[in-house]
N, C-alpha and C positions, 0 to 999 in steps of 0.2 A: 454412528452419527458423528459427522465431522464437527469438531470444535476448533475455533481459532482464538488465539490469545496474542494480542499485540504487546510489545514492550519497546523501550528505548526512547520514549518521549521525555520531555523535560524543558527546562528553561535554558535558552542559549542567546548569546548576543548576536546582533546582526552581523552577517558574514561568517558565522560559525557553522558547525556541522553536527548532524545527528544521524545515527543509523537506527531505523526502526526495524524490528523483527516481527514476523507473524508466524508463530509456531502452531502447527496443526497436530491434532490427536484424533483418534477414532477412525481415521481413514487414511488412505495413501494419497498424499497431496499431488502426486504426478497425474492423477486422474481428474484434476481440476484446473480451470483457468482461474487466475487470481487478479484482483484489482485492488489498488489502494485508492481510498476516497478520503475526503476531508470535509469538515463542516465547521465553519467559523460562526461565532455568535451572530444571530440575526440573519444568517445567510443559509441558502439551500446547500445540501450536500452535493459535492462535485467530484467527478472523477479526476484523479491525479495521474495515475499510471496503471498500465495493464501489462500482463505477461501471459504468453501462451503456456500450455501445459508442459511443454518440453523446455521452455525458456528461450526458444529460438526467435520469437517475435515479441517485440515490446512496443509500447506506445506511451507518449508523454503529452500531457496538456501543454499548451503553449506557455503557460505561466511558469512552468517548472523545467521546460526543456533546456538541456545544457547544464542544469544544476542538480537534478535528481537522477538517480540510477536505480532501476528495479532489477532484482536478480532473484534467483531461487536455487536452493540446494535441496533437490528432491530426496537425496539420501538422508538429509537431516529433517525432512518434512518441514522446511522453513523457507519463507520468502522474506526478502529484505528490501528496504527502501533507503538508500543512501542519499542523504540530503545535504548538499553543500551550498555555500553562499546564501545562507538563509536570510530572509527578509521579514520585516514585521508582518507583512501581509500573508506570510505562510502560517501565521498563528491560527491554530484550529485543533479540533480533535480529529485524529487520523484513524481511519478504520481499514482493516483488510477484509476482503470478502472473497468467497469462492463460488464458482459456478461449475457444475459437473460437466466434464467433457474433455476430450483430448484432440490434439491437432495443432498445427501451426497457424492458428487464427487467433483473433482477439475478440473478446466479448466486451463491448463498450457500453452496452445498455445496462445501467445500474439495476434495473428491475429484473434482470436475468440472474442476478446474484442472490442466492437464497441461504447462504451461510455467512454470517457476519461475526466479527469479533466485537469486543466491548469498547474498543477505542483506546487511544493513548493521547494525552494532551501534549501538544507542542506549542511552546510560547517563545516567540522571538522578540526580545526586548532588551534595551540597554538599561 
C-alpha cells in the first residue's frame, strides 16, 4: 500500500522560497503519476503541478508557472515542488497525490488520484 508524506511547508515572507517534498513508502514511486494540489481556506482544492512517471513531462497551473518547479527522484522515492517568488495567495495546505500508471503523459483529473498525503501548510505572509 503506497503511503505519501509531505514535508517542507512553513511560514515564509512574500518573495521567499520553499521546497516541498513528498516521500513515498510501501511501493515504487516510478510506477505512479504524481500531482501536487493545494487548498486554501474556503476554497476548493486545485491542481498546482503534475509530473509523469518518468519525470519527462510536467505541467503547471497558470498561477504558478515560472515560479514553481516539480521534479522527482525515483531512486529516492521522492517528488519535490520547488516554490520560488512566493505570494500571499500561495497560502494553502499542499498535498501530493499519486495515480498508478506509467508513461509520458499527465493525469490532470484530481479524481484519478487515489493515494493522498496528509498535507503540509504553506503560509506566505510578512
